[in-house]
C-alpha positions as CSV (number, residue, x, y, z in Angstrom):
1,S,183.1,88.5,75.4
2,Y,180.0,90.8,76.0
3,A,177.3,90.7,73.2
4,S,176.8,94.6,71.1
5,A,175.5,97.0,73.1
6,I,171.7,97.8,72.2
7,S,169.5,100.7,73.4
8,F,166.3,100.8,74.9
9,V,164.0,103.5,76.5
10,T,161.7,102.6,79.5
11,L,158.1,103.3,79.1
12,C,156.5,106.5,80.4
13,T,152.9,106.3,80.8
14,T,150.9,109.3,81.0
15,P,147.9,109.3,83.0
16,A,144.5,109.9,82.0
17,T,142.4,112.5,83.2
18,P,141.5,111.8,87.2
19,V,137.7,110.5,87.4
20,I,135.1,110.5,89.9
21,P,135.6,113.9,91.4
22,S,134.1,114.5,94.7
23,T,133.9,116.5,97.8
24,T,133.6,115.7,101.2
25,G,133.8,117.1,104.8
26,I,132.8,120.5,104.2
27,S,132.7,122.8,106.5
28,N,132.5,126.6,107.2
29,S,136.4,127.1,105.8
30,G,137.3,123.9,104.2
31,A,136.6,120.6,102.5
32,T,137.7,117.5,101.3
33,F,138.5,116.5,97.4
34,N,138.8,112.9,96.3
35,W,139.0,111.4,92.9
36,T,139.7,108.4,91.6
37,A,143.1,107.5,89.0
38,G,142.1,107.6,85.4
39,S,142.8,104.8,83.0
40,P,145.6,104.6,82.5
41,S,147.0,105.9,86.2
42,G,150.3,106.9,84.8
43,S,154.0,105.6,85.5
44,P,156.2,105.5,87.5
45,T,155.0,108.4,89.9
46,V,152.0,110.8,89.3
47,T,151.5,113.8,90.9
48,Y,148.3,115.3,91.1
49,Y,147.7,119.2,91.2
50,W,144.6,120.5,92.5
51,A,142.9,123.9,92.6
52,V,139.9,125.8,94.4
53,G,138.8,128.8,93.4
54,L,135.2,131.2,92.7
55,A,134.8,130.2,88.9
56,A,134.5,126.7,87.0
57,G,137.6,127.6,85.1
58,V,139.6,127.4,88.0
59,T,143.5,126.2,87.4
60,Y,146.3,125.5,89.7
61,E,148.1,128.2,87.5
62,A,145.2,130.9,87.6
63,G,141.9,132.0,89.6
64,Y,142.6,129.5,92.5
65,T,141.6,130.6,96.3
66,D,144.2,127.7,97.4
67,R,146.0,125.0,95.1
68,G,148.1,122.0,96.2
69,T,150.1,118.9,95.0
70,T,149.6,115.3,96.1
71,T,150.5,111.8,95.2
72,S,147.4,110.6,96.9
73,L,143.5,110.5,95.9
74,S,142.4,113.4,98.0
75,A,143.5,116.6,99.3
76,T,141.8,119.0,101.9
77,T,141.9,122.9,102.5
78,A,141.1,125.0,105.3
79,L,141.1,128.5,103.2
80,L,137.9,129.1,102.4
81,N,135.1,131.6,103.6
82,A,131.4,130.5,104.9
83,N,128.5,130.4,103.0
84,T,130.4,130.6,99.3
85,T,130.1,128.5,96.2
86,Y,133.7,127.1,95.2
87,Y,134.6,124.8,92.3
88,W,137.8,122.5,91.9
89,R,140.0,120.7,89.7
90,V,142.4,118.2,89.7
91,K,145.0,117.2,86.6
92,A,147.6,114.3,86.7
93,E,151.6,114.6,85.9
94,T,153.8,111.8,85.4
95,S,157.2,112.2,87.3
96,C,159.4,110.4,84.4
97,N,158.7,113.2,81.4
98,T,155.9,115.3,83.3
99,T,153.2,114.5,81.2
100,V,150.0,115.9,82.2
101,S,146.8,114.9,81.9
102,S,143.9,117.0,81.1
103,Y,141.9,118.9,84.2
104,T,138.6,117.2,85.1
105,A,135.9,118.8,85.0
106,A,135.2,121.5,87.4
107,T,133.0,120.5,90.5
108,S,131.2,122.7,93.1
109,F,130.4,122.9,96.8
110,T,129.1,125.3,98.8
111,T,130.8,125.8,102.4
112,A,128.6,125.8,105.5
113,C,127.3,128.5,107.6
114,T,126.2,127.8,110.9
115,T,123.5,130.0,112.4
116,P,124.3,131.0,116.3
117,G,122.2,129.6,118.9
118,T,120.3,132.1,121.0
119,P,122.9,133.8,123.4
120,I,122.4,133.1,127.2
121,G,123.8,133.9,130.6
122,L,122.6,137.8,130.4
123,N,123.6,139.7,133.3
124,T,124.7,143.3,134.2
125,S,127.6,144.3,136.2
126,G,129.5,147.8,136.6
127,I,125.6,149.5,137.6
128,T,126.3,152.9,137.9
129,S,123.6,156.0,137.9
130,T,124.1,156.5,134.4
131,S,125.7,153.0,133.0
132,A,125.9,149.6,133.1
133,I,127.8,146.6,131.3
134,L,125.8,144.1,129.7
135,N,127.3,140.6,129.3
136,W,126.1,137.1,127.9
137,T,127.5,133.8,126.5
138,A,127.7,132.7,122.9
139,G,124.8,130.2,122.2
140,T,125.1,126.8,121.1
141,P,126.3,126.6,118.4
142,V,128.3,129.7,118.5
143,G,127.8,130.6,114.5
144,T,130.0,131.2,111.5
145,P,132.5,133.3,110.8
146,T,131.7,136.6,112.4
147,V,128.7,136.5,114.8
148,N,127.0,140.2,115.2
149,Y,125.3,140.7,118.8
150,Y,122.6,143.2,118.6
151,W,121.6,144.5,122.0
152,A,118.8,146.6,123.1
153,V,118.1,148.2,126.6
154,G,114.5,149.5,127.2
155,A,112.3,150.2,129.9
156,A,109.6,147.4,128.7
157,S,110.4,143.6,129.0
158,N,109.4,143.2,125.4
159,V,112.3,145.5,124.3
160,T,114.2,144.4,121.2
161,Y,116.9,146.1,118.8
162,D,113.7,146.9,116.8
163,A,111.4,148.2,119.0
164,N,110.7,149.7,122.7
165,Y,114.3,150.5,123.3
166,S,115.7,153.8,124.4
167,Q,119.7,152.2,123.7
168,R,120.5,149.8,121.3
169,G,124.0,148.3,119.3
170,T,125.8,145.9,117.9
171,T,129.3,144.1,118.6
172,T,130.8,141.0,117.7
173,S,131.8,140.6,121.5
174,L,130.3,139.0,124.6
175,T,129.9,142.5,126.3
């Protein structure tokens, strides 16, 4: 016959705070966040909650620009603005009893802002006695996030938006 039944509880290890947070792949609108599991790493499955925002106190719950969950040791966002300083943090949660680690200290980074190259391929079309259409092509690199083009028309070859113009304007288009 069977012996008398005894009870036992399987272990559930609360994860320690993730460590070594770093930011890679920083672009005009995104970045990749990386970290290492804390010790102990937690069990059996650990979900990481990450958040990025404009203040060091950003959490998954408040103050975030973007946030997400993952069971891997990295996450990526593409919802950021160019030339802006952001902060991000991550915490870990076990699947067995939903115990949560503390957040990592905030890590800051600044998204890129690409200066546009000089516009090229200037030409004129639709010329009448009182008007003309000015066209050009974006330079390389095209710049980010929004490029304003300052155009000027004048009677001398040294015309600029600031001097010697008879007409001038700004546009984000290539015409």
